[in-house]
N, CA, C and O atoms as CSV, one atom per row, in Angstrom:
chain,resi,resn,atom,element,x,y,z
A,1,UNK,N,N,11.156,-17.844,4.424
A,1,UNK,CA,C,11.902,-16.967,5.330
A,1,UNK,C,C,11.334,-15.539,5.340
A,1,UNK,O,O,11.297,-14.885,6.383
A,2,UNK,N,N,10.899,-15.071,4.177
A,2,UNK,CA,C,10.386,-13.705,4.082
A,2,UNK,C,C,9.008,-13.561,4.735
A,2,UNK,O,O,8.692,-12.511,5.295
A,3,UNK,N,N,8.203,-14.599,4.666
A,3,UNK,CA,C,6.839,-14.534,5.199
A,3,UNK,C,C,6.799,-14.210,6.695
A,3,UNK,O,O,6.048,-13.321,7.095
A,4,UNK,N,N,7.587,-14.903,7.544
A,4,UNK,CA,C,7.538,-14.550,8.975
A,4,UNK,C,C,8.023,-13.125,9.257
A,4,UNK,O,O,7.518,-12.460,10.162
A,5,UNK,N,N,8.991,-12.667,8.486
A,5,UNK,CA,C,9.495,-11.301,8.678
A,5,UNK,C,C,8.417,-10.294,8.279
A,5,UNK,O,O,8.159,-9.331,9.002
A,6,UNK,N,N,7.790,-10.524,7.121
A,6,UNK,CA,C,6.758,-9.603,6.633
A,6,UNK,C,C,5.585,-9.528,7.614
A,6,UNK,O,O,5.137,-8.441,7.980
A,7,UNK,N,N,5.101,-10.686,8.028
A,7,UNK,CA,C,3.971,-10.696,8.964
A,7,UNK,C,C,4.385,-10.216,10.357
A,7,UNK,O,O,3.619,-9.528,11.031
A,8,UNK,N,N,5.582,-10.576,10.781
A,8,UNK,CA,C,6.057,-10.139,12.096
A,8,UNK,C,C,6.131,-8.627,12.196
A,8,UNK,O,O,5.694,-8.039,13.185
A,9,UNK,N,N,6.691,-7.994,11.156
A,9,UNK,CA,C,6.771,-6.528,11.158
A,9,UNK,C,C,5.373,-5.920,11.133
A,9,UNK,O,O,5.108,-4.947,11.840
A,10,UNK,N,N,4.484,-6.477,10.332
A,10,UNK,CA,C,3.113,-5.957,10.271
A,10,UNK,C,C,2.420,-6.078,11.630
A,10,UNK,O,O,1.724,-5.157,12.057
A,11,UNK,N,N,2.608,-7.195,12.299
A,11,UNK,CA,C,1.992,-7.380,13.629
A,11,UNK,C,C,2.551,-6.385,14.634
A,11,UNK,O,O,1.795,-5.769,15.386
A,12,UNK,N,N,3.871,-6.222,14.651
A,12,UNK,CA,C,4.495,-5.276,15.587
A,12,UNK,C,C,3.978,-3.860,15.336
A,12,UNK,O,O,3.647,-3.141,16.279
A,13,UNK,N,N,3.909,-3.465,14.071
A,13,UNK,CA,C,3.431,-2.113,13.753
A,13,UNK,C,C,1.981,-1.907,14.166
A,13,UNK,O,O,1.640,-0.859,14.716
A,14,UNK,N,N,1.126,-2.886,13.911
A,14,UNK,CA,C,-0.278,-2.715,14.277
A,14,UNK,C,C,-0.467,-2.716,15.793
A,14,UNK,O,O,-1.298,-1.974,16.316
A,15,UNK,N,N,0.294,-3.538,16.492
A,15,UNK,CA,C,0.214,-3.516,17.966
A,15,UNK,C,C,0.710,-2.178,18.504
A,15,UNK,O,O,0.154,-1.640,19.461
A,16,UNK,N,N,1.754,-1.650,17.886
A,16,UNK,CA,C,2.289,-0.350,18.286
A,16,UNK,C,C,1.231,0.741,18.120
A,16,UNK,O,O,1.096,1.610,18.982
A,17,UNK,N,N,0.482,0.701,17.018
A,17,UNK,CA,C,-0.567,1.691,16.778
A,17,UNK,C,C,-1.685,1.556,17.814
A,17,UNK,O,O,-2.250,2.553,18.262
A,18,UNK,N,N,-1.996,0.319,18.188
A,18,UNK,CA,C,-3.010,0.101,19.227
A,18,UNK,C,C,-2.544,0.697,20.555
A,18,UNK,O,O,-3.334,1.327,21.259
A,19,UNK,N,N,-1.295,0.510,20.897
A,19,UNK,CA,C,-0.748,1.077,22.135
A,19,UNK,C,C,-0.806,2.604,22.093
A,19,UNK,O,O,-1.172,3.239,23.082
A,20,UNK,N,N,-0.451,3.187,20.968
A,20,UNK,CA,C,-0.504,4.646,20.830
A,20,UNK,C,C,-1.943,5.136,20.998
A,20,UNK,O,O,-2.193,6.118,21.698
A,21,UNK,N,N,-2.879,4.451,20.355
A,21,UNK,CA,C,-4.286,4.833,20.493
A,21,UNK,C,C,-4.761,4.743,21.925
A,21,UNK,O,O,-5.432,5.646,22.423
A,22,UNK,N,N,-4.412,3.647,22.591
A,22,UNK,CA,C,-4.806,3.485,23.994
A,22,UNK,C,C,-4.189,4.574,24.860
A,22,UNK,O,O,-4.828,5.076,25.783
A,23,UNK,N,N,-2.947,4.936,24.561
A,23,UNK,CA,C,-2.286,5.990,25.350
A,23,UNK,C,C,-3.007,7.325,25.184
A,23,UNK,O,O,-3.163,8.068,26.154
A,24,UNK,N,N,-3.447,7.636,23.969
A,24,UNK,CA,C,-4.193,8.879,23.762
A,24,UNK,C,C,-5.530,8.864,24.485
A,24,UNK,O,O,-6.030,9.916,24.884
A,25,UNK,N,N,-6.111,7.691,24.655
A,25,UNK,CA,C,-7.377,7.603,25.376
A,25,UNK,C,C,-7.178,7.652,26.891
A,25,UNK,O,O,-8.012,8.202,27.610
A,26,UNK,N,N,-6.076,7.076,27.373
A,26,UNK,CA,C,-5.856,6.962,28.819
A,26,UNK,C,C,-5.007,8.090,29.411
A,26,UNK,O,O,-5.226,8.485,30.556
A,27,UNK,N,N,-4.054,8.608,28.655
A,27,UNK,CA,C,-3.167,9.678,29.129
A,27,UNK,C,C,-2.961,10.678,27.994
A,27,UNK,O,O,-1.859,10.785,27.456
A,28,UNK,N,N,-4.007,11.407,27.628
A,28,UNK,CA,C,-3.943,12.242,26.426
A,28,UNK,C,C,-2.881,13.342,26.446
A,28,UNK,O,O,-2.252,13.604,25.420
A,29,UNK,N,N,-2.675,13.979,27.576
A,29,UNK,CA,C,-1.677,15.055,27.631
A,29,UNK,C,C,-0.265,14.517,27.391
A,29,UNK,O,O,0.504,15.098,26.626
A,30,UNK,N,N,0.065,13.417,28.042
A,30,UNK,CA,C,1.386,12.802,27.859
A,30,UNK,C,C,1.550,12.288,26.434
A,30,UNK,O,O,2.618,12.420,25.836
A,31,UNK,N,N,0.486,11.702,25.898
A,31,UNK,CA,C,0.552,11.172,24.539
A,31,UNK,C,C,0.759,12.299,23.528
A,31,UNK,O,O,1.529,12.144,22.580
A,32,UNK,N,N,0.088,13.419,23.720
A,32,UNK,CA,C,0.243,14.551,22.810
A,32,UNK,C,C,1.667,15.093,22.854
A,32,UNK,O,O,2.233,15.440,21.818
A,33,UNK,N,N,2.236,15.163,24.031
A,33,UNK,CA,C,3.627,15.616,24.152
A,33,UNK,C,C,4.562,14.658,23.412
A,33,UNK,O,O,5.490,15.097,22.734
A,34,UNK,N,N,4.320,13.358,23.539
A,34,UNK,CA,C,5.123,12.370,22.832
A,34,UNK,C,C,4.928,12.413,21.329
A,34,UNK,O,O,5.827,12.039,20.576
A,35,UNK,N,N,3.773,12.861,20.888
A,35,UNK,CA,C,3.456,12.999,19.470
A,35,UNK,C,C,4.312,14.080,18.827
A,35,UNK,O,O,4.650,14.004,17.646
A,36,UNK,N,N,4.654,15.079,19.617
A,36,UNK,CA,C,5.493,16.161,19.106
A,36,UNK,C,C,4.832,17.521,19.145
A,36,UNK,O,O,5.483,18.531,18.876
A,37,UNK,N,N,3.551,17.568,19.475
A,37,UNK,CA,C,2.833,18.831,19.608
A,37,UNK,C,C,2.038,18.758,20.906
A,37,UNK,O,O,0.926,18.229,20.926
A,38,UNK,N,N,2.605,19.288,21.990
A,38,UNK,CA,C,1.896,19.214,23.272
A,38,UNK,C,C,0.525,19.886,23.200
A,38,UNK,O,O,0.355,20.910,22.539
A,39,UNK,N,N,-0.433,19.299,23.881
A,39,UNK,CA,C,-1.789,19.847,23.923
A,39,UNK,C,C,-1.885,20.901,25.010
A,39,UNK,O,O,-1.208,20.821,26.035
A,40,UNK,N,N,-2.729,21.883,24.774
A,40,UNK,CA,C,-2.979,22.907,25.784
A,40,UNK,C,C,-3.807,22.290,26.907
A,40,UNK,O,O,-4.724,21.509,26.655
A,41,UNK,N,N,-3.480,22.644,28.134
A,41,UNK,CA,C,-4.197,22.106,29.289
A,41,UNK,C,C,-5.685,22.411,29.237
A,41,UNK,O,O,-6.505,21.590,29.647
A,42,UNK,N,N,-6.034,23.583,28.736
A,42,UNK,CA,C,-7.434,23.980,28.681
A,42,UNK,C,C,-8.037,23.753,27.292
A,42,UNK,O,O,-9.119,24.257,26.989
A,43,UNK,N,N,-7.328,22.993,26.452
A,43,UNK,CA,C,-7.795,22.722,25.094
A,43,UNK,C,C,-8.953,21.741,25.071
A,43,UNK,O,O,-9.378,21.226,26.105
A,44,UNK,N,N,-9.443,21.501,23.892
A,44,UNK,CA,C,-10.568,20.595,23.712
A,44,UNK,C,C,-10.080,19.151,23.715
A,44,UNK,O,O,-9.452,18.699,22.757
A,45,UNK,N,N,-10.366,18.440,24.778
A,45,UNK,CA,C,-9.917,17.059,24.936
A,45,UNK,C,C,-10.515,16.130,23.890
A,45,UNK,O,O,-9.994,15.037,23.668
A,46,UNK,N,N,-11.596,16.545,23.249
A,46,UNK,CA,C,-12.234,15.696,22.242
A,46,UNK,C,C,-11.267,15.349,21.115
A,46,UNK,O,O,-11.306,14.234,20.595
A,47,UNK,N,N,-10.404,16.281,20.731
A,47,UNK,CA,C,-9.488,16.021,19.623
A,47,UNK,C,C,-8.432,14.984,19.990
A,47,UNK,O,O,-7.995,14.214,19.134
A,48,UNK,N,N,-8.028,14.960,21.227
A,48,UNK,CA,C,-7.089,13.931,21.664
A,48,UNK,C,C,-7.777,12.570,21.700
A,48,UNK,O,O,-7.159,11.551,21.391
A,49,UNK,N,N,-9.030,12.551,22.070
A,49,UNK,CA,C,-9.803,11.316,22.074
A,49,UNK,C,C,-10.002,10.815,20.648
A,49,UNK,O,O,-9.922,9.612,20.396
A,50,UNK,N,N,-10.258,11.719,19.722
A,50,UNK,CA,C,-10.400,11.348,18.312
A,50,UNK,C,C,-9.115,10.703,17.806
A,50,UNK,O,O,-9.159,9.679,17.124
A,51,UNK,N,N,-7.981,11.294,18.135
A,51,UNK,CA,C,-6.687,10.741,17.724
A,51,UNK,C,C,-6.521,9.340,18.287
A,51,UNK,O,O,-6.093,8.432,17.574
A,52,UNK,N,N,-6.850,9.156,19.543
A,52,UNK,CA,C,-6.728,7.839,20.160
A,52,UNK,C,C,-7.630,6.814,19.509
A,52,UNK,O,O,-7.210,5.685,19.255
A,53,UNK,N,N,-8.852,7.192,19.239
A,53,UNK,CA,C,-9.796,6.273,18.616
A,53,UNK,C,C,-9.370,5.930,17.191
A,53,UNK,O,O,-9.490,4.782,16.763
A,54,UNK,N,N,-8.874,6.924,16.461
A,54,UNK,CA,C,-8.391,6.693,15.084
A,54,UNK,C,C,-7.276,5.664,15.079
A,54,UNK,O,O,-7.300,4.723,14.285
A,55,UNK,N,N,-6.303,5.837,15.957
A,55,UNK,CA,C,-5.173,4.915,15.999
A,55,UNK,C,C,-5.593,3.534,16.485
A,55,UNK,O,O,-5.175,2.522,15.922
A,56,UNK,N,N,-6.404,3.492,17.511
A,56,UNK,CA,C,-6.871,2.206,18.030
A,56,UNK,C,C,-7.629,1.434,16.948
A,56,UNK,O,O,-7.407,0.237,16.764
A,57,UNK,N,N,-8.512,2.112,16.243
A,57,UNK,CA,C,-9.292,1.484,15.182
A,57,UNK,C,C,-8.391,1.007,14.044
A,57,UNK,O,O,-8.570,-0.100,13.535
A,58,UNK,N,N,-7.436,1.824,13.647
A,58,UNK,CA,C,-6.510,1.419,12.577
A,58,UNK,C,C,-5.743,0.160,12.962
A,58,UNK,O,O,-5.561,-0.738,12.140
A,59,UNK,N,N,-5.302,0.096,14.187
A,59,UNK,CA,C,-4.571,-1.083,14.643
A,59,UNK,C,C,-5.435,-2.332,14.664
A,59,UNK,O,O,-4.988,-3.408,14.268
A,60,UNK,N,N,-6.660,-2.192,15.119
A,60,UNK,CA,C,-7.567,-3.349,15.168
A,60,UNK,C,C,-7.907,-3.828,13.755
A,60,UNK,O,O,-7.959,-5.032,13.504
A,61,UNK,N,N,-8.136,-2.898,12.842
A,61,UNK,CA,C,-8.389,-3.289,11.448
A,61,UNK,C,C,-7.168,-4.006,10.880
A,61,UNK,O,O,-7.306,-5.010,10.181
A,62,UNK,N,N,-5.980,-3.499,11.176
A,62,UNK,CA,C,-4.762,-4.150,10.711
A,62,UNK,C,C,-4.643,-5.568,11.232
A,62,UNK,O,O,-4.308,-6.479,10.475
A,63,UNK,N,N,-4.909,-5.769,12.507
A,63,UNK,CA,C,-4.841,-7.125,13.072
A,63,UNK,C,C,-5.886,-8.044,12.447
A,63,UNK,O,O,-5.615,-9.219,12.199
A,64,UNK,N,N,-7.077,-7.510,12.193
A,64,UNK,CA,C,-8.118,-8.317,11.559
A,64,UNK,C,C,-7.690,-8.742,10.154
A,64,UNK,O,O,-7.901,-9.888,9.759
A,65,UNK,N,N,-7.098,-7.832,9.413
A,65,UNK,CA,C,-6.613,-8.178,8.081
A,65,UNK,C,C,-5.508,-9.220,8.147
A,65,UNK,O,O,-5.492,-10.168,7.362
A,66,UNK,N,N,-4.591,-9.044,9.077
A,66,UNK,CA,C,-3.508,-10.018,9.230
A,66,UNK,C,C,-4.074,-11.406,9.528
A,66,UNK,O,O,-3.579,-12.413,9.021
A,67,UNK,N,N,-5.107,-11.443,10.350
A,67,UNK,CA,C,-5.691,-12.723,10.745
A,67,UNK,C,C,-6.540,-13.357,9.642
A,67,UNK,O,O,-6.559,-14.581,9.513
A,68,UNK,N,N,-7.239,-12.550,8.849
A,68,UNK,CA,C,-8.256,-13.103,7.962
A,68,UNK,C,C,-8.059,-12.837,6.473
A,68,UNK,O,O,-8.849,-13.323,5.663
A,69,UNK,N,N,-7.040,-12.087,6.088
A,69,UNK,CA,C,-6.823,-11.776,4.674
A,69,UNK,C,C,-5.434,-12.248,4.245
A,69,UNK,O,O,-4.622,-12.669,5.069
A,70,UNK,N,N,-5.183,-12.169,2.948
A,70,UNK,CA,C,-3.873,-12.594,2.462
A,70,UNK,C,C,-2.859,-11.453,2.573
A,70,UNK,O,O,-3.202,-10.317,2.902
A,71,UNK,N,N,-1.616,-11.789,2.292
A,71,UNK,CA,C,-0.515,-10.828,2.455
A,71,UNK,C,C,-0.697,-9.597,1.576
A,71,UNK,O,O,-0.353,-8.490,1.990
A,72,UNK,N,N,-1.230,-9.772,0.370
A,72,UNK,CA,C,-1.406,-8.616,-0.506
A,72,UNK,C,C,-2.446,-7.643,0.042
A,72,UNK,O,O,-2.271,-6.429,-0.063
A,73,UNK,N,N,-3.508,-8.153,0.617
A,73,UNK,CA,C,-4.514,-7.271,1.228
A,73,UNK,C,C,-3.894,-6.494,2.388
A,73,UNK,O,O,-4.134,-5.296,2.540
A,74,UNK,N,N,-3.104,-7.177,3.198
A,74,UNK,CA,C,-2.429,-6.505,4.316
A,74,UNK,C,C,-1.435,-5.488,3.777
A,74,UNK,O,O,-1.290,-4.402,4.338
A,75,UNK,N,N,-0.752,-5.832,2.694
A,75,UNK,CA,C,0.188,-4.900,2.061
A,75,UNK,C,C,-0.502,-3.630,1.593
A,75,UNK,O,O,0.016,-2.530,1.790
A,76,UNK,N,N,-1.679,-3.777,0.967
A,76,UNK,CA,C,-2.428,-2.598,0.537
A,76,UNK,C,C,-2.868,-1.760,1.732
A,76,UNK,O,O,-2.843,-0.531,1.682
A,77,UNK,N,N,-3.267,-2.431,2.802
A,77,UNK,CA,C,-3.638,-1.710,4.020
A,77,UNK,C,C,-2.443,-0.911,4.543
A,77,UNK,O,O,-2.579,0.264,4.884
A,78,UNK,N,N,-1.279,-1.548,4.603
A,78,UNK,CA,C,-0.096,-0.865,5.119
A,78,UNK,C,C,0.287,0.313,4.219
A,78,UNK,O,O,0.690,1.371,4.702
A,79,UNK,N,N,0.157,0.116,2.911
A,79,UNK,CA,C,0.447,1.203,1.983
A,79,UNK,C,C,-0.485,2.386,2.233
A,79,UNK,O,O,-0.040,3.533,2.275
A,80,UNK,N,N,-1.767,2.107,2.397
A,80,UNK,CA,C,-2.733,3.177,2.655
A,80,UNK,C,C,-2.517,3.827,4.019
A,80,UNK,O,O,-2.589,5.049,4.147
A,81,UNK,N,N,-2.253,3.015,5.031
A,81,UNK,CA,C,-2.118,3.545,6.391
A,81,UNK,C,C,-0.819,4.355,6.557
A,81,UNK,O,O,-0.678,5.102,7.526
A,82,UNK,N,N,0.125,4.210,5.622
A,82,UNK,CA,C,1.353,5.020,5.666
A,82,UNK,C,C,1.042,6.505,5.518
A,82,UNK,O,O,1.856,7.352,5.886
A,83,UNK,N,N,-0.135,6.824,4.979
A,83,UNK,CA,C,-0.531,8.227,4.876
A,83,UNK,C,C,-0.670,8.887,6.249
A,83,UNK,O,O,-0.459,10.091,6.390
A,84,UNK,N,N,-1.024,8.096,7.253
A,84,UNK,CA,C,-1.215,8.666,8.592
A,84,UNK,C,C,0.094,9.229,9.144
A,84,UNK,O,O,0.115,10.405,9.506
A,85,UNK,N,N,1.191,8.465,9.231
A,85,UNK,CA,C,2.415,9.076,9.754
A,85,UNK,C,C,3.002,10.139,8.821
A,85,UNK,O,O,3.675,11.058,9.287
A,86,UNK,N,N,2.755,10.026,7.507
A,86,UNK,CA,C,3.208,11.101,6.614
A,86,UNK,C,C,2.452,12.388,6.924
A,86,UNK,O,O,3.043,13.467,6.978
A,87,UNK,N,N,1.150,12.269,7.126
A,87,UNK,CA,C,0.358,13.438,7.519
A,87,UNK,C,C,0.765,13.962,8.880
A,87,UNK,O,O,0.823,15.173,9.092
A,88,UNK,N,N,1.049,13.051,9.808
A,88,UNK,CA,C,1.499,13.462,11.139
A,88,UNK,C,C,2.807,14.255,11.058
A,88,UNK,O,O,3.022,15.184,11.836
A,89,UNK,N,N,3.677,13.886,10.116
A,89,UNK,CA,C,4.926,14.634,9.917
A,89,UNK,C,C,4.609,16.085,9.594
A,89,UNK,O,O,5.191,16.998,10.180
A,90,UNK,N,N,3.696,16.296,8.671
A,90,UNK,CA,C,3.327,17.654,8.283
A,90,UNK,C,C,2.630,18.399,9.407
A,90,UNK,O,O,2.858,19.593,9.601
A,91,UNK,N,N,1.788,17.705,10.144
A,91,UNK,CA,C,1.086,18.339,11.269
A,91,UNK,C,C,2.080,18.844,12.302
A,91,UNK,O,O,1.971,19.976,12.773
A,92,UNK,N,N,3.040,18.016,12.651
A,92,UNK,CA,C,4.043,18.418,13.650
A,92,UNK,C,C,4.835,19.623,13.147
A,92,UNK,O,O,5.075,20.565,13.902
A,93,UNK,N,N,5.241,19.600,11.885
A,93,UNK,CA,C,6.014,20.721,11.338
A,93,UNK,C,C,5.193,22.013,11.279
A,93,UNK,O,O,5.721,23.091,11.550
A,94,UNK,N,N,3.917,21.912,10.929
A,94,UNK,CA,C,3.075,23.096,10.782
A,94,UNK,C,C,2.600,23.675,12.111
A,94,UNK,O,O,2.158,24.823,12.162
A,95,UNK,N,N,2.687,22.893,13.183
A,95,UNK,CA,C,2.131,23.356,14.460
A,95,UNK,C,C,3.175,23.482,15.553
A,95,UNK,O,O,2.883,23.271,16.730
A,96,UNK,N,N,4.389,23.825,15.162
A,96,UNK,CA,C,5.406,24.187,16.136
A,96,UNK,C,C,6.185,23.046,16.748
A,96,UNK,O,O,6.958,23.262,17.682
A,97,UNK,N,N,6.005,21.844,16.252
A,97,UNK,CA,C,6.796,20.725,16.753
A,97,UNK,C,C,8.206,20.781,16.185
A,97,UNK,O,O,8.493,21.545,15.264
A,98,UNK,N,N,9.056,19.979,16.739
A,98,UNK,CA,C,10.454,19.981,16.289
A,98,UNK,C,C,10.611,19.123,15.037
A,98,UNK,O,O,9.819,18.217,14.780
A,99,UNK,N,N,11.651,19.432,14.268
A,99,UNK,CA,C,11.981,18.610,13.108
A,99,UNK,C,C,12.386,17.210,13.555
A,99,UNK,O,O,12.141,16.229,12.853
A,100,UNK,N,N,13.006,17.128,14.723
A,100,UNK,CA,C,13.398,15.815,15.243
A,100,UNK,C,C,12.177,14.933,15.468
A,100,UNK,O,O,12.201,13.749,15.135
A,101,UNK,N,N,11.117,15.493,16.026
A,101,UNK,CA,C,9.889,14.714,16.237
A,101,UNK,C,C,9.226,14.397,14.905
A,101,UNK,O,O,8.783,13.270,14.681
A,102,UNK,N,N,9.156,15.385,14.025
A,102,UNK,CA,C,8.487,15.188,12.736
A,102,UNK,C,C,9.164,14.088,11.926
A,102,UNK,O,O,8.503,13.180,11.422
A,103,UNK,N,N,10.480,14.176,11.806
A,103,UNK,CA,C,11.194,13.225,10.954
A,103,UNK,C,C,11.648,11.986,11.717
A,103,UNK,O,O,11.621,10.880,11.178
A,104,UNK,N,N,12.062,12.164,12.965
A,104,UNK,CA,C,12.571,11.044,13.748
A,104,UNK,C,C,11.495,10.102,14.248
A,104,UNK,O,O,11.758,8.921,14.478
A,105,UNK,N,N,10.291,10.610,14.417
A,105,UNK,CA,C,9.186,9.764,14.878
A,105,UNK,C,C,8.256,9.442,13.705
A,105,UNK,O,O,8.105,8.277,13.334
A,106,UNK,N,N,7.641,10.460,13.128
A,106,UNK,CA,C,6.555,10.249,12.177
A,106,UNK,C,C,7.041,9.837,10.788
A,106,UNK,O,O,6.533,8.870,10.222
A,107,UNK,N,N,8.006,10.550,10.239
A,107,UNK,CA,C,8.493,10.183,8.904
A,107,UNK,C,C,9.188,8.829,8.941
A,107,UNK,O,O,9.029,8.018,8.028
A,108,UNK,N,N,9.957,8.585,9.998
A,108,UNK,CA,C,10.610,7.282,10.134
A,108,UNK,C,C,9.579,6.163,10.239
A,108,UNK,O,O,9.775,5.081,9.686
A,109,UNK,N,N,8.492,6.420,10.941
A,109,UNK,CA,C,7.418,5.433,11.029
A,109,UNK,C,C,6.816,5.173,9.652
A,109,UNK,O,O,6.557,4.022,9.299
A,110,UNK,N,N,6.595,6.218,8.880
A,110,UNK,CA,C,6.046,6.055,7.536
A,110,UNK,C,C,6.959,5.177,6.680
A,110,UNK,O,O,6.483,4.316,5.940
A,111,UNK,N,N,8.252,5.394,6.782
A,111,UNK,CA,C,9.205,4.585,6.017
A,111,UNK,C,C,9.118,3.119,6.427
A,111,UNK,O,O,9.112,2.233,5.574
A,112,UNK,N,N,9.050,2.866,7.724
A,112,UNK,CA,C,8.965,1.482,8.207
A,112,UNK,C,C,7.654,0.838,7.761
A,112,UNK,O,O,7.637,-0.337,7.394
A,113,UNK,N,N,6.559,1.592,7.788
A,113,UNK,CA,C,5.273,1.062,7.322
A,113,UNK,C,C,5.348,0.748,5.824
A,113,UNK,O,O,4.815,-0.269,5.380
A,114,UNK,N,N,5.997,1.603,5.053
A,114,UNK,CA,C,6.151,1.342,3.620
A,114,UNK,C,C,7.032,0.117,3.373
A,114,UNK,O,O,6.771,-0.660,2.455
A,115,UNK,N,N,8.062,-0.054,4.180
A,115,UNK,CA,C,8.890,-1.263,4.074
A,115,UNK,C,C,8.040,-2.497,4.368
A,115,UNK,O,O,8.161,-3.519,3.692
A,116,UNK,N,N,7.187,-2.395,5.370
A,116,UNK,CA,C,6.293,-3.498,5.697
A,116,UNK,C,C,5.398,-3.828,4.505
A,116,UNK,O,O,5.199,-4.999,4.184
A,117,UNK,N,N,4.862,-2.807,3.852
A,117,UNK,CA,C,4.003,-3.029,2.676
A,117,UNK,C,C,4.777,-3.737,1.565
A,117,UNK,O,O,4.271,-4.679,0.955
A,118,UNK,N,N,5.991,-3.288,1.306
A,118,UNK,CA,C,6.819,-3.911,0.257
A,118,UNK,C,C,7.074,-5.380,0.590
A,118,UNK,O,O,6.970,-6.243,-0.282
A,119,UNK,N,N,7.407,-5.664,1.844
A,119,UNK,CA,C,7.649,-7.062,2.245
A,119,UNK,C,C,6.394,-7.907,2.066
A,119,UNK,O,O,6.475,-9.045,1.605
A,120,UNK,N,N,5.247,-7.367,2.424
A,120,UNK,CA,C,3.995,-8.116,2.271
A,120,UNK,C,C,3.657,-8.353,0.802
A,120,UNK,O,O,3.136,-9.413,0.453
A,121,UNK,N,N,3.943,-7.390,-0.054
A,121,UNK,CA,C,3.707,-7.589,-1.485
A,121,UNK,C,C,4.656,-8.636,-2.062
A,121,UNK,O,O,4.327,-9.308,-3.040
A,122,UNK,N,N,5.833,-8.771,-1.453
A,122,UNK,CA,C,6.830,-9.736,-1.947
A,122,UNK,C,C,6.534,-11.170,-1.523
A,122,UNK,O,O,7.100,-12.113,-2.076
A,123,UNK,N,N,5.650,-11.335,-0.544
A,123,UNK,CA,C,5.333,-12.685,-0.050
A,123,UNK,C,C,4.456,-13.419,-1.051
A,123,UNK,O,O,4.082,-14.568,-0.817
């Protein structure tokens, strides 16, 4: 019973990260606003592209691990990748974003990713 839940949550999270990455590549201004720190119109678009590529790559690596590795390997990946939303929480707070975005989006995501890691370790 725990195995489908653990893998299901991991799959949903990795697909979500892929969608976020694709959004940063296809609609960077809107994606940045949704992130919690709107981008300047005349800013360097390269940084938004980097964010999109980082997220897209993380999601693809996660799916590859889910497909080809055991639950513990995926659990370690999820544990490590939880650093990204934790860092995003600090970035939003340090760069004028709202506490609601920092904690309601990024910190909450980190908690869910950590729960996913715990479930995968329990399988």
